[in-house]
FIBA-962720 format. One record per atom (N, C-alpha, C, CB): residue in three letters; x, y, z. Coordinates in steps of 0.05 Angstrom, whole numbers, plus 32768, in hexadecimal, padded with zeros to 4 digits. Glycine has a CB too. Layout:
! FIBA-962720
AlaXYZ
...
This chain:
! FIBA-962720
Met807175037B87
Met806075167B83
Met806375267B6E
Met805F75227B96
Lys807E752F7B6B
Lys808A753F7B54
Lys808275347B39
Lys80A9753E7B56
Asn808075177B36
Asn807E750C7B1F
Asn806075117B19
Asn808874F07B20
Cys804D750D7B2C
Cys803375187B29
Cys802F75357B1F
Cys802975157B42
Ile803C75467B2E
Ile803975627B25
Ile804375677B07
Ile804975757B3A
Thr805975597B00
Thr8062755E7AE3
Thr804A75517AD2
Thr8080754E7ADD
Leu8040753A7AD9
Leu802D752E7AC8
Leu801A753E7AC6
Leu802475157AD0
Leu800E754C7ADC
Leu7FF7755A7ADB
Leu7FFE75737AC9
Leu7FED75607AF7
Phe801875807ACF
Phe802275987ABF
Phe802275957AA2
Phe803C759F7AC6
Leu802A757B7A97
Leu802B75747A7B
Leu800E75727A72
Leu803C75597A76
Gly7FFF75637A7E
Gly7FDF75627A76
Gly7FD3757B7A72
Gly7FCF75567A8B
Ala7FDB758E7A84
Ala7FCE75A87A81
Ala7FD675B87A67
Ala7FD475B77A9B
Met7FF075B27A61
Met7FFD75BF7A4E
Met7FF375B97A31
Met801975B97A52
Phe7FF075997A34
Phe7FDF758B7A1C
Phe7FC575947A16
Phe7FDA75717A21
Leu7FB675957A27
Leu7F9975A17A26
Leu7F9775BC7A1B
Leu7F8C75A37A3F
Thr7FAB75CC7A25
Thr7FAE75EB7A21
Thr7FB375E57A04
Thr7FC875FF7A34
Ala7FCC75DB79FB
Ala7FD575DD79DF
Ala7FC075D379CC
Ala7FEF75CC79DA
Cys7FAB75BE79D3
Cys7F9875B579C3
Cys7F8275C579BC
Cys7F9175A179CD
Asn7F7975D779CE
Asn7F5F75E379D3
Asn7F68760379C7
Asn7F5575E179F7
Ser7F7D760C79C6
Ser7F86762379BC
Ser7F7D7626799C
Ser7FA3762479C2
Gly7F6E76427997
Gly7F6B7647797D
Gly7F8276577971
Gly7F537655797A
Pro7F807660795C
Pro7F96766A7950
Pro7F9676887953
Pro7F9776617934
Thr7F8776917969
Thr7F8B76AE7975
Thr7F9A76AF7988
Thr7F7676BA797E
Glu7FA7769C7993
Glu7FB376A579AF
Glu7FCB769179B4
Glu7F9D76A279C9
Asn7FDD769B79BF
Asn7FF7768779C6
Asn7FF1768479E3
Asn8019769579C0
Ser7FE5766879EF
Ser7FDB766B7A0A
Ser7FEA76597A1D
Ser7FBC76647A0B
Ala800276527A15
Ala801376407A26
Ala802676537A3B
Ala8027762E7A12
Leu802F76477A4E
Leu803D765A7A60
Leu805D76587A5E
Leu803376547A7F
Asn806976717A63
Asn8086766B7A62
Asn808E765C7A79
Asn809776837A60
Thr809A76457A70
Thr80A476347A8C
Thr80C1762E7A8C
Thr809476167A90
Lys80CD763B7A74
Lys80F176377A78
Lys80FC76437A8B
Lys810376427A60
Lys810A763D7AA4
Lys8115764A7ABC
Lys813176507AB5
Lys811276387AD5
Ser8140763F7A9E
Ser815A76427A9A
Ser8161762F7A7F
Ser816A76397AB6
Glu817776307A78
Glu818276287A59
Glu8180760D7A60
Glu81A576327A4C
Ser818876047A72
Ser818875E77A76
Ser817575DC7A7A
Ser819475DF7A86
Asp815875E47A7A
Asp813B75DB7A82
Asp813775CC7A64
Asp812275FA7A8B
Ser812D75B17A64
Ser812675A27A4D
Ser810C75A17A45
Ser812D758B7A4E
Thr80FC75A97A59
Thr80E375A97A5B
Thr80D975CA7A5A
Thr80DC75997A76
Tyr80CD75D07A47
Tyr80C375EE7A43
Tyr80AB75F57A2B
Tyr80DE76017A3B
Asn80A0760B7A32
Asn808D760C7A17
Asn809B761E7A01
Asn806D761B7A1E
Leu8090761E79E9
Leu8099762D79D0
Leu8083763B79C4
Leu80A6761B79BC
Cys8081765379BF
Cys806C766279B5
Cys80787673799E
Cys805F767379CC
Tyr806976717986
Tyr80727679796E
Tyr805876847960
Tyr80827662795F
Ser8058769A7951
Ser804076A37943
Ser804B76B47929
Ser802B76B67958
Ser803C76B57914
Ser803C76C678FE
Ser802476D378F5
Ser804676B878EB
Phe802776F278F5
Phe800A76FC78EE
Phe8018770E78D4
Phe7FF77712790D
Val800D770778BF
Val8013771378A4
Val7FFB77197894
Val802377017895
Gln7FF577347891
Gln7FDB773D7889
Gln7FC477317898
Gln7FD7773A786E
Lys7FB27724788B
Lys7F9D7712789B
Lys7FA276F678A4
Lys7F867710788C
Asp7FB876F2789C
Asp7FBE76D578A4
Asp7FC876D478BB
Asp7FCF76C77894
Thr7FC376BF78D2
Thr7FD076B778EC
Thr7FD4769A78EF
Thr7FBF76C07903
Val7FEB769178F8
Val7FF6767B78FA
Val800276797914
Val8008767778E7
Leu7FFB76677927
Leu800276687947
Leu800F764B7947
Leu7FE5766B795F
Phe80257648795A
Phe802A762D7963
Phe8037762E7981
Phe803E761E794D
Asn802A761E7990
Asn802E761F79AE
Asn8034760579B2
Asn8017762A79C0
Ala804D75FD79BD
Ala804F75E379C0
Ala806175E579DC
Ala805C75D479A4
Leu806175C679E8
Leu807475BF79FD
Leu808C75AF79F4
Leu806675B27A11
Met80A475BC79F9
Met80BB75A979EE
Met80C6759A7A09
Met80D575BB79DD
Tyr80CA75827A06
Tyr80D375717A1D
Tyr80EA75617A0F
Tyr80BA755D7A2B
Gly80FC75667A14
Gly811775567A0C
Gly8116756179E9
Gly8114752D7A11
Asp8114754D79D7
Asp8119755479BB
Asp80FB754F79AF
Asp8132754279AC
Ser80E5754979C5
Ser80CA754579B9
Ser80B9755D79C2
Ser80BC752979C1
Ile80A3756379AE
Ile8093757B79AB
Ile8077757179AC
Ile809A758C7991
Lys8063757C79BC
Lys804C757B79BC
Lys8037759479BF
Lys8049756A79CC
Gly8028759779AA
Gly801C75B479B1
Gly800175B67999
Gly803975D179AC
Ser7FFE75D37999
Ser7FEB75D87985
Ser7FF775E7796C
Ser7FD575E67990
Leu7FE975E57958
Leu7FF275F47940
Leu7FD67600792F
Leu800675DF792D
Gly7FD67619792D
Gly7FBF76247921
Gly7FC276397909
Gly7FB076317938
Tyr7FB2763178F9
Tyr7FB5764478DE
Tyr7F9C764E78D8
Tyr7FC0763578C3
Lys7F9A766C78DC
Lys7F84767778D6
Lys7F88768A78B8
Lys7F7B768878F2
Leu7F807681789E
Leu7F8A768D7889
Leu7F7176997879
Leu7F9D767A787A
Tyr7F7576B27874
Tyr7F6376C07868
Tyr7F5876BC784F
Tyr7F6B76D47867
Glu7F3E76B3784F
Glu7F2D76A67835
Glu7F3776897830
Glu7F3376B97816
Lys7F47767D7842
Lys7F4E76627840
Lys7F427652785B
Lys7F6F7660783D
Gly7F35765E7870
Gly7F2C76507888
Gly7F41764B78A1
Gly7F237635787E
Gln7F37763C78AF
Gln7F49763878C8
Gln7F47761D78CF
Gln7F41764A78E0
Asn7F61761378DA
Asn7F6175FE78E2
Asn7F7475FF78F9
Asn7F6575ED78D0
Asn7F6C75EF7910
Asn7F7D75EE792A
Asn7F8075CD7931
Asn7F6D76007944
Gly7F9975C87937
Gly7F9E75AF793B
Gly7FB675A5794E
Gly7FA175A67923
Leu7FB9758C7953
Leu7FCD75847962
Leu7FE9757E7951
Leu7FC3756F7970
Phe7FF9758D7962
Phe801C75837953
Phe802B75757966
Phe8033759F794C
Leu803775577959
Leu8048754D7967
Leu80627548795B
Leu803F75397972
Gly8075754E7963
Gly8093754A7957
Gly80AB75487964
Gly8099755D7948
Lys80BE754B7958
Lys80DC75447963
Lys80E9755B7957
Lys80EC7525795A
Met810075617967
Met81147579795A
Met812E75617951
Met812175987977
Ala813575657937
Ala814E755A792E
Ala815E7572792A
Ala814B75497914
Gly81727576793B
Gly818375907933
Gly817275A87938
Gly818D75917914
Asp817575B87921
Asp816275D07922
Asp814775CE7910
Asp817175E87918
Thr814575B67909
Thr812C75B178FD
Thr8119759E790E
Thr813275A578E2
Leu80FB75A9790B
Leu80E8759F7916
Leu80D6758E7905
Leu80DB75B27921
Trp80CF75747909
Trp80C2756878F6
Trp80A875567909
Trp80D8755578E4
Gly8096755B7900
Gly8078754F790F
Gly8065754C7901
Gly806A755F7923
Thr804E7543790B
Thr8039753F78FA
Thr80207558790C
Thr8031751978F9
Tyr800E756278F5
Tyr7FFD757578FF
Tyr7FDB756778F8
Tyr8005759378EF
Thr7FCF7560790F
Thr7FB575537906
Thr7F9F75647911
Thr7FB375347911
Phe7F8D756978FD
Phe7F7975787902
Phe7F5D757778F3
Phe7F84758E78FF
Met7F4B758178FB
Met7F30758078EF
Met7F29759378D8
Met7F1E75857903
Ser7F1B758678C5
Ser7F15759C78AC
Ser7EFF759078A1
Ser7F2F75A17894
Ser7EEA759D789E
Ser7ED475947891
Ser7EC77576789D
Ser7EDD75927874
Asp7ECA757478B7
Asp7EC0755978C7
Asp7ED2754478BD
Asp7E9D755178C1
Ser7EED754A78B7
Ser7EFC753378AD
Ser7F19753C78BB
Ser7EFC752F7888
Glu7F26752578C8
Glu7F3B752978CF
Glu7F55752778BB
Glu7F3B751C78E3
Phe7F69753978BE
Phe7F80753B78A8
Phe7F9A753878B8
Phe7F8175587897
Val7FAE752778AF
Val7FC8752778C2
Val7FDB753078AA
Val7FD2750578D3
Asn7FEB754678B3
Asn7FFC754C789D
Asn801A754B78A9
Asn7FF5756A788F
Glu802A7544789B
Glu8047754878A7
Glu8051756678A3
Glu805C75337898
Val805F757078BB
Val8065758A78B3
Val807F758E78BD
Val8051759E78BB
Thr808D759C78B7
Thr80A975A678BC
Thr80AE75C478BF
Thr80B9759E78A6
Phe80C575C878D4
Phe80C975E978D7
Phe80E975E578DA
Phe80B675FB78F5
Leu80F775F878CE
Leu811275FC78DA
Leu8115761578EF
Leu8126760178C2
Arg811E76117902
Arg812076217918
Arg8139762F7913
Arg811F76127932
Asn8136764C7917
Asn8152765B7915
Asn814D76757926
Asn815B766378F3
Asp815D76747939
Asp815A76897951
Asp813F768D7958
Asp816476A4794B
Thr813676A27953
Thr811776AA7957
Thr810376A77947
Thr811376C1795A
Leu810976927933
Leu80F27687791C
Leu80F27672791B
Leu80F4768E7902
Leu80D876627916
Leu80D2764C7906
Leu80CA765178ED
Leu80C1763F7911
Val80D7764678D7
Val80D2764978BE
Val80C5762C78B4
Val80EC765278AF
Glu80AF763478A2
Glu8099761978A0
Glu80AD760B7887
Glu806F76217893
Gly80AA75F07886
Gly80B675E67868
Gly80A175DC785B
Gly80CD75CE7868
Ile80A775E4783F
Ile809075E0782B
Ile809D75D07812
Ile808175FE7822
Gly808C75BD7809
Gly809775A977F5
Gly807D759B77EC
Gly80AE75937803
Asp8083758877D6
Asp806D757077CE
Asp8068756477E4
Asp8077755A77B9
Arg8051755D77E4
Arg8042754577F4
Arg8035753377E9
Arg8030754D7804
Val8036751677FB
Val8027750277EB
Val801574F67807
Val803E74E977D8
Phe800274EC7801
Phe7FEF74DB780F
Phe7FFA74C07812
Phe7FD674DA7801
Lys800674BA782E
Lys8013749B7834
Lys80077495784D
Lys803674997837
Asp7FFB747E7852
Asp7FF674747870
Asp7FE374887880
Asp801474717881
Gly7FD574917872
Gly7FBD749F7879
Gly7FC574BE787F
Gly7FB074917893
Lys7FE074C77878
Lys7FE274E4787D
Lys7FF074F07864
Lys7FF374EB7899
Phe7FF275077864
Phe80027517784F
Phe801A751F7854
Phe7FF7752C7848
Val80317512784A
Val805175157855
Val805E7521783B
Val806274F47861
Phe8074752C7840
Phe8086753A782D
Phe808C751C781A
Phe80A3754B783E
Ala808D75257801
Ala8091750F77E8
Ala80B2750A77F1
Ala808A751F77C0
Asp80BD752077F0
Asp80E2751C77F5
Asp80EB752C7807
Asp80F6752277DB
Lys80EC7527781F
Lys80F975387837
Lys810E7547782E
Lys81057527784E
Ala8121753D781B
Ala8137754C7817
Ala813175627804
Ala814C753B780F
Ser8119756977FA
Ser8112758177EB
Ser8104759277F3
Ser8109757E77D8
Val80FF758C7811
Val80F375A07820
Val80FB75B9781C
Val80F4759C7839
Arg80EE75D3781A
Arg80F875ED7817
Arg80EF75FB7833
Arg80EC75FD77FB
Tyr80FD76077844
Tyr80F976137858
Tyr80F776317851
Tyr810C760C7869
Ala80DB76377845
Ala80D376527834
Ala80B97658783C
Ala80D376517814
Gly80A7764A784F
Gly808D76497859
Gly808B76627869
Gly808876327869
Val807576627879
Val806E7676788E
Val8089767B78A0
Val8053766C78A2
Lys808A768F78A8
Lys80A0769A78BE
Lys809476A078D5
Lys80AF76B478B6
Leu8093769078ED
Leu808576937904
Leu809D769B7914
Leu80757679790E
Glu809776B57923
Glu80AB76C37936
Glu80A676BA7954
Glu80A876E37935
Lys80B776B37960
Lys80B976A87981
Lys80AA76BF7988
Lys80DA76A57994
Thr809576B8799A
Thr808576C979AD
Thr808876BF79CC
Thr806676C679A4
Asp807D76D479DD
Asp807776CB79F8
Asp806276BE79FA
Asp807676DE7A0A
Cys806476A67A06
Cys804976977A0D
Cys803B76A97A27
Cys804F76717A16
Lys802076A57A1E
Lys800E76B77A33
Lys8002769E7A45
Lys7FF276CB7A22
């Protein structure tokens, strides 16, 4: 019975994460103690007229959730994020629709206390997705997302 409840919870979190737009952090605060290995993460950035939101469920070192960009005069993208933590660095794929086409981008964030800092660098198209040309040259100088309460 406990496994069924856990599966229902994870399914609901996945659907919530996938349907969230870049205007709300719609996951629930689920971490009950520091020893919990399954919990929600919510981060946001509001700079001038740009909004970036990240809502995810962390389970062990894996993360599944939504990532949304609403950039002034550049449009809006909402999509699915799937990734893993490697120490203090989050690596994953961001799958989203734009102009009736699906795009898959490799993304990375450096996790620092209450911040996620987006990694930037040259990308190449390989095996159907945009990936970093050289992971060692990624600079963590992109969008800074602050940890927020999940609502």
